[in-house]
C-alpha positions as CSV (number, residue, x, y, z in Angstrom):
1,M,134.5,103.1,96.5
2,P,135.1,106.4,98.5
3,N,135.2,108.7,95.5
4,E,132.4,106.9,93.5
5,A,129.6,109.1,92.2
6,P,126.3,108.6,94.2
7,I,124.5,107.4,91.1
8,Q,127.1,104.7,90.5
9,T,126.9,103.6,94.1
10,L,123.1,103.3,93.7
11,I,123.6,101.2,90.6
12,N,126.0,99.0,92.5
13,V,123.5,98.6,95.3
14,M,120.9,97.5,92.8
15,A,123.3,95.0,91.3
16,A,124.0,93.6,94.7
17,L,120.3,93.2,95.5
18,R,119.8,91.3,92.2
19,N,122.9,89.1,92.7
20,P,121.7,85.6,91.9
21,E,123.7,84.1,94.8
22,T,123.9,86.7,97.5
23,G,121.1,89.1,96.7
24,C,117.8,89.8,98.3
25,P,115.3,86.9,97.8
26,W,112.5,89.3,97.0
27,D,114.4,91.5,94.7
28,K,115.8,88.5,92.8
29,E,112.3,87.3,92.0
30,Q,111.0,90.5,90.5
31,D,110.6,91.3,86.8
32,F,109.4,94.2,84.7
33,A,105.7,93.4,85.2
34,T,105.9,93.1,89.0
35,I,107.9,96.2,89.5
36,A,105.9,98.4,87.1
37,P,103.1,99.1,89.6
38,Y,105.6,100.3,92.2
39,T,107.1,102.6,89.5
40,I,103.7,104.2,88.9
41,E,103.0,104.4,92.6
42,E,106.3,106.2,93.2
43,A,105.5,108.7,90.5
44,Y,102.3,109.6,92.3
45,E,104.2,109.8,95.6
46,V,106.5,112.5,94.0
47,R,103.4,114.4,92.9
48,A,102.0,114.2,96.5
49,A,105.3,115.5,97.9
50,I,105.3,118.4,95.5
51,A,101.7,119.2,96.6
52,S,102.8,119.1,100.2
53,G,105.5,121.7,99.7
54,D,107.9,119.7,101.8
55,P,111.4,119.7,100.3
56,A,112.6,116.8,102.5
57,A,109.7,114.7,101.4
58,L,110.3,115.6,97.7
59,K,114.0,114.7,98.0
60,D,113.0,111.3,99.5
61,E,110.3,110.5,96.9
62,L,112.5,111.6,94.0
63,G,115.1,109.1,95.3
64,D,112.5,106.3,95.4
65,L,111.5,107.1,91.8
66,L,115.1,107.2,90.7
67,F,115.6,103.8,92.3
68,Q,112.7,102.5,90.1
69,V,114.6,103.6,87.0
70,V,117.8,102.0,88.2
71,Y,115.8,98.8,89.0
72,H,114.4,98.6,85.5
73,A,117.7,99.4,83.9
74,R,119.4,96.6,86.0
75,M,116.8,94.0,84.8
76,A,117.4,95.2,81.2
77,E,121.2,94.9,81.6
78,E,120.7,91.3,82.9
79,R,118.9,90.5,79.7
80,G,121.6,92.2,77.6
81,W,119.3,94.9,76.4
82,F,120.9,98.1,77.7
83,K,122.4,99.7,80.8
84,F,121.6,102.7,83.0
85,D,124.1,104.8,81.2
86,D,122.3,104.0,77.9
87,V,119.1,105.3,79.4
88,A,120.8,108.5,80.5
89,E,122.4,108.9,77.1
90,T,119.2,108.4,75.2
91,I,117.3,111.0,77.2
92,R,120.3,113.4,76.9
93,E,120.2,113.1,73.1
94,K,116.5,113.5,72.9
95,M,116.4,116.7,75.0
96,I,119.2,118.2,72.9
97,R,117.4,117.3,69.7
98,R,114.1,118.8,71.0
99,H,115.7,122.0,72.1
100,P,117.6,123.5,69.2
101,H,116.8,127.0,70.5
102,V,119.0,126.1,73.5
103,F,121.6,123.8,72.1
104,G,121.6,124.7,68.5
105,D,121.4,127.7,66.2
106,D,117.6,128.3,66.5
107,A,117.8,130.9,69.3
108,A,115.3,133.4,70.6
109,R,112.3,131.2,69.7
110,S,109.0,132.2,71.4
111,T,107.1,129.8,73.7
112,A,104.4,129.3,71.0
113,S,106.8,128.5,68.2
114,Q,108.8,126.3,70.5
115,T,105.7,124.3,71.4
116,A,104.9,123.9,67.7
117,A,108.5,122.8,67.0
118,W,108.4,120.4,69.9
119,E,105.3,118.7,68.6
120,A,106.8,118.6,65.1
121,Q,109.9,116.9,66.4
122,K,107.8,114.3,68.3
123,A,105.8,113.7,65.2
124,T,109.1,113.0,63.3
125,E,110.2,110.7,66.0
126,R,106.9,108.8,66.0
127,A,107.2,108.5,62.2
128,A,110.6,106.9,62.6
129,L,109.0,104.4,64.9
130,A,106.3,103.7,62.3
131,Q,103.8,105.6,64.5
132,H,101.9,107.5,61.8
133,G,98.4,108.0,63.5
134,A,97.6,111.1,65.5
135,L,97.0,108.9,68.5
136,D,100.0,106.7,68.2
137,G,102.4,106.7,71.2
138,V,99.9,107.7,73.9
139,A,100.9,105.3,76.7
140,I,98.4,102.6,77.5
141,A,99.5,102.5,81.1
142,L,98.4,106.0,81.9
143,P,95.5,106.6,84.3
144,A,92.3,106.6,82.3
145,L,91.5,110.3,82.9
146,K,95.0,111.3,81.9
147,R,95.1,109.1,78.9
148,A,91.7,110.4,77.7
149,Q,92.9,113.9,78.0
150,K,96.1,113.1,76.0
151,L,94.1,111.3,73.3
152,T,91.7,114.2,72.8
153,S,94.5,116.7,72.9
154,R,96.2,114.7,70.1
155,A,92.9,114.6,68.1
156,A,92.5,118.4,68.6
157,R,95.9,119.0,67.0
158,V,94.5,117.6,63.7
159,K,91.3,119.8,64.2
160,F,89.0,116.9,65.4
161,D,87.6,118.9,68.3
162,W,84.6,120.9,69.6
163,P,84.8,124.6,68.8
164,N,84.4,125.7,72.4
165,A,83.3,124.6,75.9
166,E,79.6,125.4,75.2
167,A,79.5,122.8,72.5
168,V,80.9,120.2,74.9
169,F,78.1,121.0,77.3
170,E,75.6,120.1,74.6
171,K,77.4,116.7,74.1
172,L,77.4,116.2,77.9
173,E,73.6,116.7,78.0
174,E,73.2,114.2,75.1
175,E,75.3,111.6,77.0
176,I,73.3,112.0,80.2
177,V,70.1,111.4,78.3
178,E,71.6,108.2,76.7
179,L,72.8,107.0,80.1
180,K,69.3,107.6,81.7
181,A,67.8,105.6,78.8
182,E,69.9,102.6,79.8
183,L,68.8,102.6,83.4
184,A,65.5,100.8,82.7
185,G,67.3,97.8,81.2
186,A,70.2,98.1,83.6
187,K,72.4,95.8,81.6
188,P,75.9,96.2,83.2
189,E,77.8,96.3,79.8
190,R,75.5,99.0,78.4
191,L,75.7,101.1,81.6
192,A,79.5,100.8,81.6
193,D,79.6,101.9,78.0
194,E,77.4,104.9,78.5
195,L,79.2,105.9,81.7
196,G,82.5,105.7,79.8
197,D,81.1,108.0,77.2
198,L,80.0,110.5,79.9
199,L,83.3,110.4,81.6
200,F,85.1,110.9,78.3
201,V,83.0,114.0,77.5
202,L,83.8,115.4,81.0
203,V,87.5,115.0,80.3
204,N,87.0,117.0,77.1
205,L,85.2,119.7,79.0
206,A,88.1,119.9,81.4
207,R,90.5,120.2,78.5
208,K,88.4,122.9,76.8
209,L,88.3,124.9,80.1
210,G,92.1,124.6,80.4
211,Q,92.0,122.2,83.3
212,D,93.7,118.8,83.9
213,A,90.9,116.2,84.5
214,E,93.2,114.1,86.7
215,T,94.1,117.0,88.9
216,C,90.5,118.1,89.2
217,L,89.4,114.7,90.4
218,E,92.3,114.6,92.8
219,G,91.1,117.8,94.3
220,A,87.6,116.5,94.5
221,N,88.9,113.4,96.3
222,E,90.7,115.5,98.9
223,K,87.7,117.8,99.4
224,F,85.5,114.7,100.0
225,I,88.0,113.4,102.6
226,R,88.1,116.7,104.4
227,R,84.3,117.2,104.5
228,F,83.5,113.6,105.4
229,G,86.2,113.7,108.1
230,R,84.4,116.8,109.5
231,V,81.1,114.9,109.5
232,E,82.7,112.1,111.5
233,A,84.2,114.5,113.9
234,L,80.9,116.3,114.5
235,L,79.2,113.0,115.1
236,A,81.9,111.7,117.4
237,A,81.5,114.9,119.5
238,N,78.1,113.5,120.4
239,G,79.3,110.0,120.9
240,R,78.0,108.8,117.5
241,T,79.3,107.3,114.3
242,P,78.1,107.3,110.7
243,R,76.8,103.8,111.1
244,D,74.3,104.8,113.8
245,S,73.2,108.1,112.0
246,T,70.7,108.7,109.3
247,L,71.5,110.0,105.9
248,E,69.6,113.2,106.6
249,E,71.7,113.8,109.7
250,M,74.9,113.3,107.8
251,E,73.8,115.5,104.9
252,A,73.1,118.3,107.4
253,L,76.5,118.0,108.9
254,W,78.0,117.8,105.4
255,A,76.3,121.2,104.6
256,K,77.8,122.5,107.8
257,A,81.3,121.4,106.8
258,K,80.8,123.0,103.4
259,K,79.8,126.3,105.0
260,E,83.0,126.1,107.1
261,G,85.0,126.2,103.9
262,L,86.2,122.6,103.9
């Protein structure tokens, strides 16, 4: 329809793709489980577009992410669960409920008091869903680092936390000792267990330092890519590749890349 809202047009496009008779063969075969990985991927693509500072890329990736929401809503509608409008109405109601300082009578609330009220409201909502534990409701599908940080943040709200970052360093040293003790036996399950403990403590350290562990690791990944790319470029300038170079040679070039600020 010429005067149709863009979101309704998108919903109609999705319905056409899923049409049992005339739809796209691939789209018709999908279900929640097969589409979920794409949804997560698109969320990360949005994050990458934000980091790039490219408005056009951000617009494009936000569209891809919105399409994922429409996709899931369409599959739910086919099962008689809910429609896209129900999704929009649910989040609208939730945001109004969680912002009484904007949409209600509780005006002029400070950031700190609003944060406390937000958490209290979410606790009330979890209670209504029979989620009474401090850790209830933390999504299983989150990346492990992100989930660990959310879990420990939840625990910290009920005072189960280290007093400061220095105390976390002590725990970190303890976990390193325990990991080293397992190296002699080298049992995969024990190494995995101790490595997990070590990573979990590192996530806590990031949180105590006011950092997001996932973001920190993303930054380290990009730094590694830049520096290793420089090592490859320096080797290529001499007609060589990492495969025909020694570790010592590559470490020297790595140090050079580091000095260059990469």
